[in-house]
FIDOZA-107825 format. One line per 8 residues: their letters; for each residue x, y, z of N, C-alpha, C, O. Coordinates in Angstrom, 2 decimals. Example, Ala and Ser with C-alpha at 12.3 -4.5 7.8 and 13.67 -1.06 7.14 Angstrom:
% residues 2
AS> 13.19,-5.69,7.80,12.30,-4.50,7.80,13.20,-3.30,7.80,14.24,-3.32,8.46; 12.85,-2.25,7.08,13.67,-1.06,7.14,12.90,0.03,7.87,13.41,1.14,8.04
% end
This chain:
% residues 247
MADDKLTK> 0.82,-1.21,0.00,0.00,0.00,0.00,0.86,1.26,0.00,0.51,2.25,-0.64; 2.00,1.20,0.74,2.86,2.39,0.78,3.43,2.70,-0.59,3.53,3.87,-0.95; 3.81,1.66,-1.37,4.34,1.89,-2.70,3.28,2.49,-3.60,3.59,3.38,-4.40; 2.04,2.03,-3.48,0.96,2.59,-4.32,0.75,4.06,-4.01,0.51,4.85,-4.93; 0.84,4.43,-2.74,0.64,5.83,-2.36,1.73,6.71,-2.93,1.45,7.81,-3.41; 2.98,6.24,-2.86,4.08,7.02,-3.42,3.94,7.16,-4.91,4.26,8.21,-5.47; 3.46,6.11,-5.57,3.27,6.18,-7.02,2.24,7.23,-7.38,2.42,7.98,-8.34; 1.15,7.29,-6.61,0.11,8.27,-6.89,0.63,9.68,-6.68,0.31,10.58,-7.47
LADPASAI> 1.42,9.90,-5.64,1.95,11.23,-5.38,2.93,11.67,-6.44,3.06,12.86,-6.72; 3.63,10.71,-7.05,4.61,11.05,-8.06,4.00,11.19,-9.44,4.68,11.58,-10.38; 2.71,10.86,-9.57,2.04,10.94,-10.86,1.98,12.39,-11.31,1.57,13.24,-10.52; 2.38,12.73,-12.56,2.31,14.13,-13.02,0.93,14.73,-12.91,0.79,15.91,-12.61; -0.11,13.92,-13.15,-1.47,14.44,-13.05,-1.78,14.90,-11.63,-2.46,15.90,-11.43; -1.28,14.16,-10.64,-1.49,14.56,-9.24,-0.76,15.85,-8.93,-1.27,16.70,-8.19; 0.46,16.00,-9.48,1.21,17.23,-9.26,0.50,18.43,-9.86,0.45,19.50,-9.26; -0.06,18.26,-11.06,-0.79,19.35,-11.72,-2.04,19.70,-10.94,-2.36,20.88,-10.76
ASYLDDLL> -2.77,18.66,-10.47,-3.98,18.91,-9.69,-3.65,19.65,-8.41,-4.38,20.55,-7.99; -2.54,19.29,-7.78,-2.12,19.96,-6.56,-1.76,21.42,-6.84,-2.09,22.30,-6.04; -1.11,21.68,-7.96,-0.73,23.05,-8.30,-1.97,23.89,-8.61,-2.05,25.05,-8.19; -2.93,23.32,-9.34,-4.17,24.04,-9.64,-4.91,24.36,-8.36,-5.43,25.47,-8.21; -4.97,23.42,-7.44,-5.64,23.67,-6.17,-4.94,24.79,-5.42,-5.58,25.61,-4.76; -3.61,24.83,-5.51,-2.84,25.88,-4.86,-3.17,27.24,-5.46,-3.31,28.23,-4.73; -3.31,27.30,-6.80,-3.66,28.56,-7.45,-5.05,29.04,-7.03,-5.25,30.23,-6.77; -6.00,28.12,-6.97,-7.38,28.50,-6.67,-7.54,28.99,-5.23,-8.51,29.68,-4.92
HTATDTAQ> -6.61,28.64,-4.35,-6.71,29.06,-2.96,-5.77,30.19,-2.60,-5.77,30.66,-1.47; -4.95,30.65,-3.56,-3.97,31.69,-3.26,-4.65,32.98,-2.81,-4.26,33.55,-1.79; -5.65,33.45,-3.55,-6.30,34.72,-3.23,-6.99,34.66,-1.87,-6.87,35.59,-1.08; -7.71,33.58,-1.60,-8.42,33.46,-0.34,-7.47,33.38,0.84,-7.69,34.03,1.86; -6.41,32.59,0.71,-5.44,32.48,1.80,-4.79,33.81,2.10,-4.59,34.15,3.27; -4.45,34.58,1.05,-3.82,35.89,1.25,-4.74,36.83,1.99,-4.32,37.54,2.91; -6.01,36.85,1.60,-6.97,37.73,2.26,-7.15,37.35,3.72,-7.24,38.23,4.58; -7.20,36.05,4.03,-7.37,35.62,5.41,-6.17,36.00,6.26,-6.33,36.42,7.40
KEEVAAVD> -4.95,35.86,5.71,-3.75,36.23,6.45,-3.73,37.72,6.76,-3.32,38.13,7.85; -4.18,38.54,5.78,-4.21,39.98,6.01,-5.19,40.34,7.12,-4.91,41.22,7.93; -6.37,39.66,7.16,-7.35,39.93,8.19,-6.82,39.53,9.56,-6.98,40.28,10.53; -6.19,38.37,9.67,-5.65,37.91,10.95,-4.57,38.84,11.44,-4.50,39.14,12.63; -3.70,39.30,10.52,-2.62,40.22,10.90,-3.18,41.52,11.44,-2.67,42.08,12.41; -4.25,42.02,10.80,-4.86,43.27,11.25,-5.45,43.11,12.65,-5.34,44.02,13.47; -6.10,41.96,12.92,-6.69,41.72,14.24,-5.61,41.60,15.29,-5.76,42.13,16.40; -4.51,40.89,14.97,-3.44,40.71,15.94,-2.80,42.05,16.34,-2.52,42.27,17.51
VSSEPQPV> -2.59,42.92,15.38,-1.95,44.20,15.67,-2.85,45.07,16.52,-2.37,45.73,17.44; -4.17,45.08,16.22,-5.08,45.94,16.96,-5.34,45.42,18.36,-5.68,46.20,19.25; -5.20,44.09,18.59,-5.52,43.52,19.89,-4.37,43.56,20.87,-4.58,43.32,22.06; -3.16,43.86,20.43,-2.02,43.89,21.33,-2.14,45.09,22.27,-2.39,46.21,21.82; -1.96,44.87,23.62,-2.03,46.02,24.56,-0.85,46.95,24.37,0.28,46.50,24.17; -1.11,48.19,24.44,-0.08,49.20,24.28,0.49,49.58,25.65,-0.29,49.87,26.56; 1.80,49.58,25.83,2.39,49.95,27.13,2.13,51.41,27.47,2.15,52.29,26.61; 1.87,51.63,28.78,1.59,52.98,29.27,2.87,53.52,29.91,3.41,52.92,30.84
TEPIVERQ> 3.33,54.60,29.42,4.56,55.20,29.93,4.24,56.52,30.60,3.46,57.32,30.08; 4.83,56.73,31.76,4.64,57.98,32.49,5.73,58.97,32.10,6.88,58.59,31.91; 5.36,60.23,31.97,6.38,61.23,31.60,7.41,61.41,32.72,7.05,61.45,33.90; 8.65,61.51,32.35,9.75,61.70,33.30,10.12,63.18,33.33,10.46,63.77,32.30; 10.04,63.76,34.52,10.34,65.19,34.68,11.72,65.32,35.31,11.94,64.86,36.43; 12.63,65.92,34.63,13.97,66.12,35.13,14.12,67.56,35.65,13.67,68.52,35.03; 14.76,67.66,36.81,15.02,68.99,37.39,16.29,69.56,36.81,17.34,68.91,36.78; 16.19,70.77,36.34,17.33,71.45,35.76,18.10,72.20,36.84,17.51,72.96,37.61
PTRAPDPA> 19.42,72.00,36.91,20.18,72.75,37.93,20.21,74.24,37.60,20.24,74.65,36.44; 20.18,75.04,38.68,20.22,76.49,38.50,21.64,76.92,38.15,22.61,76.40,38.70; 21.73,77.83,37.26,23.03,78.30,36.84,22.99,79.81,36.66,21.94,80.40,36.42; 24.13,80.40,36.76,24.20,81.85,36.62,23.98,82.23,35.17,24.39,81.51,34.27; 23.33,83.36,34.96,23.09,83.77,33.56,24.39,84.09,32.84,25.29,84.70,33.40; 24.46,83.67,31.62,25.65,83.95,30.82,25.72,85.43,30.47,24.70,86.10,30.29; 26.94,85.93,30.36,27.06,87.35,29.95,26.57,87.53,28.53,26.67,86.62,27.70; 26.04,88.70,28.28,25.49,88.95,26.94,26.61,88.90,25.92,27.63,89.57,26.09
PRPVVRKP> 26.45,88.14,24.86,27.51,88.05,23.85,27.61,89.34,23.04,26.63,90.06,22.83; 28.83,89.60,22.61,29.04,90.77,21.77,28.51,90.50,20.37,28.65,89.39,19.85; 27.90,91.49,19.78,27.36,91.28,18.42,28.50,91.05,17.42,29.50,91.77,17.42; 28.32,90.07,16.61,29.31,89.73,15.58,28.72,90.04,14.22,27.65,89.55,13.86; 29.43,90.86,13.48,28.97,91.24,12.16,29.62,90.30,11.13,30.84,90.26,11.01; 28.80,89.56,10.42,29.30,88.62,9.42,28.87,89.05,8.03,27.77,89.55,7.81; 29.79,88.86,7.11,29.46,89.17,5.72,28.63,88.04,5.13,28.92,86.87,5.35; 27.60,88.40,4.39,26.76,87.34,3.80,27.57,86.54,2.77,28.29,87.09,1.95
TPKVEVSQ> 27.42,85.23,2.86,28.11,84.34,1.91,27.13,83.93,0.80,25.97,83.62,1.06; 27.63,83.94,-0.43,26.73,83.57,-1.53,26.31,82.10,-1.42,27.11,81.24,-1.05; 25.07,81.84,-1.73,24.55,80.48,-1.71,25.00,79.71,-2.95,24.92,80.21,-4.08; 25.46,78.52,-2.72,25.90,77.66,-3.82,24.91,76.50,-3.93,24.76,75.71,-3.00; 24.26,76.43,-5.04,23.29,75.36,-5.25,24.00,74.13,-5.80,24.71,74.20,-6.81; 23.80,73.02,-5.13,24.39,71.75,-5.55,23.27,70.86,-6.09,22.32,70.53,-5.38; 23.41,70.49,-7.32,22.37,69.65,-7.92,22.51,68.22,-7.41,23.57,67.61,-7.51; 21.42,67.71,-6.87,21.39,66.34,-6.37,20.90,65.40,-7.47,19.94,65.70,-8.18
PEPEPEPA> 21.58,64.24,-7.61,21.11,63.28,-8.63,19.74,62.74,-8.27,19.45,62.47,-7.11; 18.91,62.61,-9.26,17.57,62.08,-9.03,17.64,60.60,-8.68,18.34,59.84,-9.35; 16.92,60.18,-7.63,16.96,58.75,-7.27,16.31,57.91,-8.35,15.33,58.31,-8.99; 16.88,56.72,-8.54,16.31,55.81,-9.54,14.96,55.30,-9.05,14.82,54.93,-7.88; 13.97,55.29,-9.92,12.64,54.81,-9.49,12.68,53.32,-9.17,13.29,52.53,-9.90; 12.01,52.96,-8.09,11.92,51.55,-7.73,10.94,50.85,-8.66,9.99,51.48,-9.14; 11.15,49.56,-8.91,10.21,48.85,-9.77,8.81,48.86,-9.18,8.60,48.49,-8.03; 7.88,49.27,-10.00,6.50,49.39,-9.52,5.90,48.00,-9.30,6.07,47.09,-10.11
SPPSRPEW> 5.20,47.87,-8.18,4.53,46.61,-7.91,3.25,46.54,-8.73,2.61,47.56,-8.97; 2.87,45.34,-9.17,1.66,45.24,-9.99,0.43,45.64,-9.20,0.34,45.35,-8.01; -0.53,46.29,-9.84,-1.75,46.70,-9.14,-2.57,45.47,-8.75,-2.45,44.42,-9.37; -3.40,45.63,-7.71,-4.23,44.51,-7.28,-5.30,44.19,-8.31,-5.74,43.04,-8.41; -5.73,45.18,-9.06,-6.73,44.97,-10.10,-6.26,45.64,-11.39,-6.05,46.85,-11.40; -6.08,44.88,-12.48,-5.70,45.49,-13.76,-6.78,46.46,-14.24,-7.94,46.35,-13.86; -6.37,47.41,-15.09,-7.31,48.42,-15.54,-8.44,47.84,-16.39,-9.53,48.40,-16.43; -8.17,46.70,-17.07,-9.20,46.11,-17.92,-10.23,45.30,-17.13,-11.15,44.74,-17.72
SEQPFECL> -10.08,45.25,-15.81,-10.96,44.40,-15.01,-12.20,45.12,-14.48,-13.01,44.51,-13.78; -12.34,46.40,-14.80,-13.46,47.16,-14.25,-14.78,46.85,-14.97,-15.85,47.03,-14.40; -14.70,46.38,-16.20,-15.88,46.08,-17.00,-15.82,44.62,-17.47,-14.74,44.02,-17.42; -16.94,44.04,-17.91,-16.88,42.69,-18.48,-15.89,42.63,-19.63,-15.79,43.58,-20.41; -15.15,41.54,-19.74,-14.10,41.43,-20.75,-14.07,40.01,-21.32,-14.47,39.05,-20.66; -13.59,39.92,-22.56,-13.47,38.63,-23.24,-12.16,37.96,-22.84,-11.12,38.61,-22.72; -12.23,36.65,-22.65,-11.05,35.88,-22.27,-10.88,34.68,-23.20,-11.84,34.20,-23.79; -9.66,34.22,-23.30,-9.34,33.02,-24.06,-8.66,32.03,-23.13,-7.71,32.37,-22.43
IFTVAGLQ> -9.15,30.79,-23.14,-8.56,29.74,-22.32,-7.58,28.94,-23.17,-7.86,28.61,-24.32; -6.41,28.64,-22.59,-5.47,27.74,-23.23,-4.92,26.80,-22.17,-4.95,27.11,-20.98; -4.42,25.65,-22.59,-3.99,24.62,-21.66,-2.48,24.42,-21.75,-1.88,24.50,-22.82; -1.89,24.15,-20.59,-0.45,23.89,-20.47,-0.28,22.73,-19.50,-0.52,22.87,-18.30; 0.13,21.58,-20.01,0.39,20.40,-19.17,-0.81,20.07,-18.29,-0.64,19.71,-17.12; -2.01,20.19,-18.84,-3.21,19.88,-18.09,-3.75,21.01,-17.24,-4.82,20.88,-16.65; -3.03,22.13,-17.17,-3.47,23.29,-16.40,-4.13,24.29,-17.33,-3.62,24.58,-18.41; -5.29,24.83,-16.91,-6.01,25.81,-17.71,-5.64,27.22,-17.28,-5.70,27.57,-16.10
LAVPLILL> -5.25,28.02,-18.28,-4.92,29.43,-18.06,-5.80,30.28,-18.96,-6.30,29.81,-19.97; -5.99,31.54,-18.58,-6.82,32.45,-19.36,-6.11,33.78,-19.51,-5.44,34.26,-18.59; -6.27,34.38,-20.69,-5.73,35.71,-20.96,-6.85,36.59,-21.53,-7.68,36.09,-22.28; -6.90,37.88,-21.18,-7.89,38.77,-21.77,-7.57,38.99,-23.25,-6.43,39.24,-23.62; -8.59,38.90,-24.08,-8.38,39.03,-25.53,-7.81,40.39,-25.90,-7.10,40.51,-26.90; -8.11,41.41,-25.12,-7.64,42.75,-25.45,-6.12,42.84,-25.39,-5.53,43.72,-26.01; -5.47,41.92,-24.65,-4.01,41.93,-24.53,-3.38,40.69,-25.14,-2.24,40.34,-24.83; -4.12,40.02,-26.01,-3.57,38.87,-26.72,-3.01,39.36,-28.05,-3.75,39.81,-28.93
GAIHRIEE> -1.67,39.27,-28.19,-1.04,39.81,-29.39,-1.34,38.98,-30.64,-1.75,39.53,-31.66; -1.13,37.68,-30.55,-1.36,36.78,-31.69,-1.23,35.35,-31.21,-0.71,35.08,-30.12; -1.70,34.43,-32.04,-1.57,33.00,-31.78,-0.83,32.38,-32.96,-1.29,32.47,-34.09; 0.31,31.76,-32.69,1.11,31.15,-33.74,1.15,29.64,-33.54,1.27,29.15,-32.42; 1.06,28.92,-34.62,1.20,27.47,-34.56,2.68,27.11,-34.66,3.42,27.67,-35.47; 3.10,26.16,-33.83,4.49,25.70,-33.86,4.62,24.68,-34.99,4.31,23.50,-34.82; 5.08,25.15,-36.14,5.24,24.28,-37.30,6.70,23.93,-37.54,7.01,22.84,-38.03; 7.59,24.83,-37.22,9.01,24.59,-37.37,9.69,24.60,-36.00,9.11,25.06,-35.02
GIKPIPGS> 10.90,24.09,-35.96,11.62,24.04,-34.70,11.94,25.42,-34.18,12.17,26.35,-34.95; 11.97,25.54,-32.87,12.32,26.80,-32.22,13.82,26.80,-31.96,14.37,25.84,-31.42; 14.47,27.88,-32.35,15.92,27.97,-32.26,16.35,28.14,-30.80,16.06,29.17,-30.20; 17.05,27.14,-30.22,17.47,27.27,-28.82,18.67,28.21,-28.69,19.41,28.42,-29.64; 18.84,28.76,-27.49,19.96,29.64,-27.17,20.86,28.93,-26.16,20.39,28.60,-25.06; 22.12,28.68,-26.48,23.01,27.98,-25.55,23.15,28.75,-24.23,23.26,29.97,-24.22; 23.15,28.01,-23.13,23.32,28.61,-21.82,22.10,29.28,-21.25,22.20,29.95,-20.22; 20.95,29.13,-21.89,19.74,29.76,-21.39,19.11,28.92,-20.28,19.37,27.72,-20.20
PRWYMGIR> 18.30,29.53,-19.41,17.64,28.78,-18.33,16.62,27.80,-18.87,16.25,27.85,-20.04; 16.17,26.90,-18.00,15.27,25.83,-18.44,13.93,26.35,-18.94,13.32,25.74,-19.81; 13.48,27.49,-18.40,12.17,28.00,-18.80,12.19,28.67,-20.17,11.14,29.01,-20.70; 13.37,28.86,-20.73,13.47,29.55,-22.02,13.69,28.54,-23.14,14.70,27.84,-23.17; 12.72,28.46,-24.07,12.80,27.48,-25.14,13.69,27.97,-26.28,14.47,27.19,-26.83; 13.58,29.24,-26.65,14.37,29.77,-27.73,13.62,30.80,-28.54,12.64,31.39,-28.08; 14.08,31.02,-29.77,13.53,32.04,-30.65,12.67,31.39,-31.74,13.08,30.42,-32.38; 11.48,31.93,-31.91,10.65,31.55,-33.05,10.91,32.57,-34.15,10.46,33.71,-34.07
VDRDHNLR> 11.63,32.14,-35.17,12.04,33.05,-36.25,10.87,33.26,-37.20,10.23,32.32,-37.65; 10.62,34.53,-37.49,9.57,34.89,-38.43,10.07,36.08,-39.26,10.90,36.86,-38.79; 9.58,36.20,-40.46,10.06,37.29,-41.32,9.62,38.65,-40.80,10.25,39.67,-41.09; 8.53,38.68,-40.03,8.05,39.96,-39.50,8.52,40.23,-38.08,8.76,41.37,-37.70; 8.64,39.16,-37.29,8.95,39.37,-35.88,9.54,38.09,-35.29,9.01,37.00,-35.49; 10.66,38.24,-34.56,11.26,37.12,-33.85,10.71,37.10,-32.42,10.82,38.08,-31.68; 10.12,35.98,-32.06,9.42,35.87,-30.78,10.22,35.01,-29.81,10.66,33.91,-30.16; 10.40,35.51,-28.60,11.05,34.75,-27.54,10.01,33.80,-26.94,8.99,34.26,-26.42
VVDTAEWI> 10.26,32.51,-26.99,9.26,31.52,-26.58,9.61,30.97,-25.21,10.74,30.58,-24.95; 8.61,30.95,-24.34,8.78,30.51,-22.96,8.18,29.11,-22.80,7.09,28.82,-23.29; 8.91,28.26,-22.10,8.36,26.97,-21.67,7.41,27.29,-20.51,7.85,27.39,-19.36; 6.14,27.44,-20.81,5.18,27.95,-19.84,5.07,27.06,-18.61,4.99,27.56,-17.49; 5.07,25.75,-18.81,4.97,24.83,-17.67,6.15,25.01,-16.73,5.98,25.01,-15.51; 7.35,25.16,-17.28,8.55,25.32,-16.45,8.56,26.69,-15.77,9.05,26.82,-14.65; 8.02,27.70,-16.45,8.04,29.07,-15.90,7.10,29.21,-14.72,7.47,29.80,-13.71; 5.87,28.68,-14.83,4.88,28.90,-13.79,4.74,27.73,-12.83,4.17,27.87,-11.75
MAGRAPAN> 5.27,26.55,-13.22,5.14,25.37,-12.37,6.52,24.81,-12.03,6.69,23.59,-11.97; 7.48,25.66,-11.80,8.85,25.21,-11.53,8.86,24.21,-10.39,8.36,24.48,-9.30; 9.43,23.04,-10.66,9.47,21.98,-9.67,8.33,21.00,-9.77,8.39,19.91,-9.21; 7.25,21.39,-10.49,6.09,20.50,-10.63,5.76,20.19,-12.09,4.86,19.40,-12.37; 6.49,20.81,-13.02,6.19,20.62,-14.44,6.55,19.20,-14.87,7.59,18.68,-14.48; 5.69,18.56,-15.67,6.01,17.23,-16.20,7.27,17.27,-17.05,7.56,18.28,-17.69; 8.02,16.19,-17.05,9.29,16.15,-17.78,9.10,16.26,-19.28,9.97,16.78,-19.98; 7.97,15.78,-19.79,7.73,15.78,-21.24,6.78,16.88,-21.67,6.10,16.74,-22.69
ARDNYRFV> 6.72,17.98,-20.92,5.74,19.04,-21.24,5.98,19.62,-22.63,5.02,19.92,-23.33; 7.23,19.77,-23.03,7.51,20.40,-24.33,7.04,19.55,-25.51,6.79,20.08,-26.60; 6.91,18.27,-25.32,6.50,17.40,-26.42,5.08,17.69,-26.88,4.71,17.35,-28.01; 4.27,18.32,-26.03,2.86,18.56,-26.35,2.57,19.98,-26.80,1.42,20.30,-27.12; 3.59,20.84,-26.83,3.34,22.22,-27.23,3.04,22.29,-28.72,3.77,21.73,-29.54; 1.94,22.97,-29.08,1.55,23.13,-30.48,1.31,24.59,-30.87,1.26,24.91,-32.06; 1.17,25.48,-29.87,0.89,26.88,-30.17,1.78,27.77,-29.30,2.30,27.36,-28.27; 1.92,29.02,-29.77,2.60,30.07,-29.00,1.67,31.27,-28.96,1.21,31.75,-29.99
IRLDNSDW> 1.40,31.75,-27.75,0.53,32.92,-27.56,1.40,34.12,-27.23,2.10,34.15,-26.22; 1.34,35.12,-28.11,2.13,36.32,-27.89,1.45,37.21,-26.85,0.24,37.42,-26.90; 2.25,37.72,-25.92,1.74,38.58,-24.86,1.69,40.03,-25.35,2.72,40.70,-25.45; 0.48,40.50,-25.65,0.26,41.86,-26.09,1.19,42.17,-27.28,1.28,41.37,-28.21; 1.88,43.31,-27.25,2.80,43.66,-28.34,4.26,43.48,-27.91,5.15,44.14,-28.44; 4.49,42.59,-26.94,5.84,42.35,-26.43,6.59,41.39,-27.34,6.07,40.94,-28.36; 7.83,41.09,-26.94,8.65,40.13,-27.69,8.55,38.73,-27.12,9.34,37.86,-27.49; 7.59,38.48,-26.24,7.49,37.22,-25.54,6.22,36.46,-25.90,5.17,37.06,-26.13
GLACDDVA> 6.35,35.14,-25.94,5.21,34.28,-26.22,5.22,33.07,-25.30,6.29,32.57,-24.95; 4.03,32.60,-24.92,3.88,31.44,-24.04,3.53,30.22,-24.88,2.54,30.23,-25.62; 4.34,29.17,-24.77,4.04,27.93,-25.47,2.91,27.21,-24.74,2.85,27.23,-23.51; 2.01,26.59,-25.49,0.88,25.90,-24.87,0.49,24.68,-25.70,0.87,24.55,-26.86; -0.28,23.80,-25.08,-0.71,22.57,-25.74,-1.85,22.83,-26.72,-1.81,22.38,-27.86; -2.85,23.55,-26.23,-4.05,23.75,-27.04,-4.70,25.07,-26.67,-4.48,25.61,-25.59; -5.50,25.58,-27.59,-6.26,26.81,-27.39,-7.74,26.46,-27.40,-8.24,25.87,-28.35; -8.43,26.83,-26.34,-9.84,26.48,-26.19,-10.72,27.66,-26.58,-10.32,28.54,-27.35
QSFTLKPD> -11.94,27.67,-26.04,-12.91,28.66,-26.43,-12.69,29.98,-25.71,-12.01,30.04,-24.68; -13.26,31.04,-26.27,-13.27,32.34,-25.61,-14.63,32.55,-24.95,-15.63,31.97,-25.37; -14.66,33.37,-23.92,-15.89,33.61,-23.20,-15.81,34.97,-22.54,-14.73,35.56,-22.44; -16.95,35.47,-22.09,-17.04,36.77,-21.43,-17.06,36.58,-19.93,-17.79,35.74,-19.40; -16.25,37.37,-19.26,-16.18,37.31,-17.80,-16.66,38.63,-17.21,-16.31,39.70,-17.71; -17.46,38.55,-16.16,-17.81,39.72,-15.38,-16.82,39.87,-14.23,-16.31,38.86,-13.73; -16.54,41.09,-13.81,-15.54,41.28,-12.74,-15.84,40.49,-11.48,-14.92,40.01,-10.81; -17.14,40.35,-11.13,-17.46,39.64,-9.90,-17.37,38.12,-10.04,-17.58,37.40,-9.07
EVRWRTAR> -17.05,37.62,-11.24,-16.87,36.19,-11.42,-15.43,35.76,-11.21,-15.09,34.57,-11.31; -14.58,36.73,-10.93,-13.15,36.46,-10.72,-12.81,36.67,-9.26,-13.23,37.65,-8.64; -12.06,35.75,-8.70,-11.54,35.91,-7.34,-10.22,36.68,-7.46,-9.15,36.08,-7.60; -10.32,38.01,-7.40,-9.16,38.86,-7.60,-8.22,38.77,-6.42,-8.65,38.61,-5.28; -6.95,38.89,-6.69,-5.95,38.84,-5.63,-5.76,40.23,-5.03,-5.77,41.23,-5.75; -5.60,40.28,-3.73,-5.39,41.56,-3.05,-3.92,41.85,-2.84,-3.55,42.99,-2.54; -3.07,40.85,-2.98,-1.61,41.03,-2.81,-0.92,40.21,-3.90,-1.42,39.18,-4.34; 0.27,40.70,-4.32,0.97,40.04,-5.43,2.40,39.66,-5.06,3.24,39.54,-5.94
SKRPWLAG> 2.70,39.47,-3.77,4.07,39.13,-3.40,4.47,37.76,-3.95,5.64,37.55,-4.27; 3.55,36.85,-4.06,3.80,35.53,-4.61,3.02,35.39,-5.91,1.83,35.71,-5.98; 3.69,34.90,-6.93,3.09,34.77,-8.27,2.46,36.10,-8.72,1.24,36.17,-8.89; 3.25,37.15,-8.90,2.68,38.45,-9.29,1.98,38.43,-10.64,1.18,39.33,-10.92; 2.26,37.42,-11.49,1.60,37.34,-12.79,0.16,36.86,-12.68,-0.60,36.96,-13.64; -0.23,36.33,-11.52,-1.57,35.78,-11.34,-2.52,36.89,-10.89,-2.46,37.33,-9.74; -3.40,37.33,-11.80,-4.34,38.39,-11.46,-5.46,37.88,-10.58,-5.96,38.60,-9.72; -5.86,36.63,-10.79,-6.95,36.05,-10.02,-7.28,34.67,-10.55,-6.61,34.15,-11.43
TVVNHMCA> -8.32,34.09,-10.00,-8.75,32.76,-10.43,-10.23,32.79,-10.78,-11.02,33.50,-10.16; -10.59,32.00,-11.78,-11.97,31.87,-12.21,-12.42,30.48,-11.78,-12.13,29.49,-12.45; -13.12,30.42,-10.66,-13.46,29.14,-10.07,-14.41,28.35,-10.96,-14.27,27.13,-11.08; -15.36,29.02,-11.60,-16.34,28.31,-12.42,-15.69,27.58,-13.59,-16.18,26.54,-14.03; -14.59,28.13,-14.10,-13.88,27.51,-15.22,-12.62,26.79,-14.77,-11.90,26.21,-15.59; -12.33,26.81,-13.46,-11.15,26.14,-12.92,-9.88,26.57,-13.67,-9.11,25.73,-14.12; -9.69,27.88,-13.79,-8.52,28.37,-14.52,-7.93,29.57,-13.81,-8.58,30.23,-12.99; -6.67,29.84,-14.14,-5.94,30.98,-13.57,-5.93,32.11,-14.59,-5.63,31.88,-15.77
LIDVRTMA> -6.25,33.33,-14.15,-6.29,34.49,-15.03,-4.95,35.22,-14.97,-4.50,35.61,-13.90; -4.34,35.41,-16.14,-2.99,35.99,-16.22,-3.07,37.50,-16.38,-3.85,38.02,-17.17; -2.23,38.19,-15.62,-2.00,39.62,-15.83,-0.91,39.71,-16.90,0.27,39.54,-16.59; -1.30,39.98,-18.13,-0.39,39.87,-19.27,0.79,40.82,-19.16,1.93,40.40,-19.36; 0.55,42.06,-18.84,1.64,43.04,-18.80,2.63,42.74,-17.66,3.83,42.92,-17.82; 2.11,42.30,-16.53,3.01,41.93,-15.44,3.85,40.71,-15.83,5.04,40.65,-15.52; 3.24,39.75,-16.51,3.97,38.58,-16.96,5.10,38.98,-17.92,6.22,38.49,-17.79; 4.80,39.86,-18.88,5.82,40.31,-19.83,6.94,41.06,-19.12,8.11,40.88,-19.46
NLLVRAER> 6.61,41.89,-18.13,7.63,42.62,-17.38,8.52,41.68,-16.59,9.73,41.91,-16.48; 7.95,40.63,-16.03,8.73,39.65,-15.28,9.72,38.93,-16.21,10.85,38.65,-15.81; 9.29,38.63,-17.41,10.17,37.95,-18.37,11.31,38.87,-18.81,12.45,38.42,-18.95; 11.02,40.14,-19.01,12.07,41.10,-19.37,13.09,41.20,-18.24,14.30,41.23,-18.49; 12.61,41.25,-16.99,13.52,41.33,-15.86,14.36,40.06,-15.74,15.55,40.13,-15.45; 13.74,38.89,-15.97,14.49,37.64,-15.91,15.54,37.57,-17.00,16.63,37.03,-16.79; 15.23,38.13,-18.17,16.21,38.18,-19.26,17.44,38.98,-18.86,18.57,38.59,-19.16; 17.22,40.10,-18.18,18.34,40.94,-17.75,19.14,40.26,-16.64,20.37,40.32,-16.64
EHHLDLS> 18.45,39.63,-15.71,19.15,38.98,-14.60,20.02,37.82,-15.06,21.08,37.57,-14.49; 19.58,37.11,-16.09,20.36,35.99,-16.61,21.35,36.42,-17.70,22.09,35.59,-18.23; 21.36,37.72,-18.02,22.27,38.26,-19.03,22.15,37.48,-20.34,23.14,37.08,-20.95; 20.89,37.29,-20.75,20.65,36.53,-21.97,20.86,37.41,-23.18,20.39,38.55,-23.22; 21.56,36.88,-24.17,21.73,37.57,-25.46,20.70,36.99,-26.41,20.96,36.01,-27.11; 19.52,37.62,-26.43,18.42,37.09,-27.23,18.18,37.90,-28.49,17.12,37.81,-29.11; 19.16,38.69,-28.88,18.99,39.54,-30.06,19.20,38.72,-31.32,19.10,39.25,-32.43
% end
């Protein structure tokens, strides 16, 4: 029985199901932690401190100082360098989430993801091999060469499911979804139907410290909603950190 249990836990389908369950509970868990933290801080008793009055020793008055005439010195303005702006944290709600919006579902290693159609750049079929880049990280598949645009292709399963992605995930990739007008595209197995989402049908995230690309979850469709621009910015930052020459 113990061997059977270990086999089930090592099954890729079980790992994907566990990851999907983790995504669907991320927003709720974050909100609960924030509420508990707020209650804990407000319930802590505040120490009462009494003011300490110190007696000042009496001293003789100082003699009046003689007036000193000083010549005015010209003011020298020193230009201070402007501080570099810190990287902006992703907003809790994207700007396109205020009204009903169209979404497209696509699948990656059994996991369903959704992107808003307004930020979907294009869908390309993987017909030719993708040119790999030597020394690149595991999540980077390579360049999809095109006469109009060279697209940087991401191994989506490895990027978002690091440590849980099936070993043969790349064998099932058939499409590349371009993120808005960026140079990045997400490889996926299949592209499903599009549908309209109302803002109240999404469990929006209130904090983005973990998985900042995850805007929220759509429980009715059992899928994760991607913040496209945040995802593209994360990939650009990862490219710089790994010093990738993707030109």
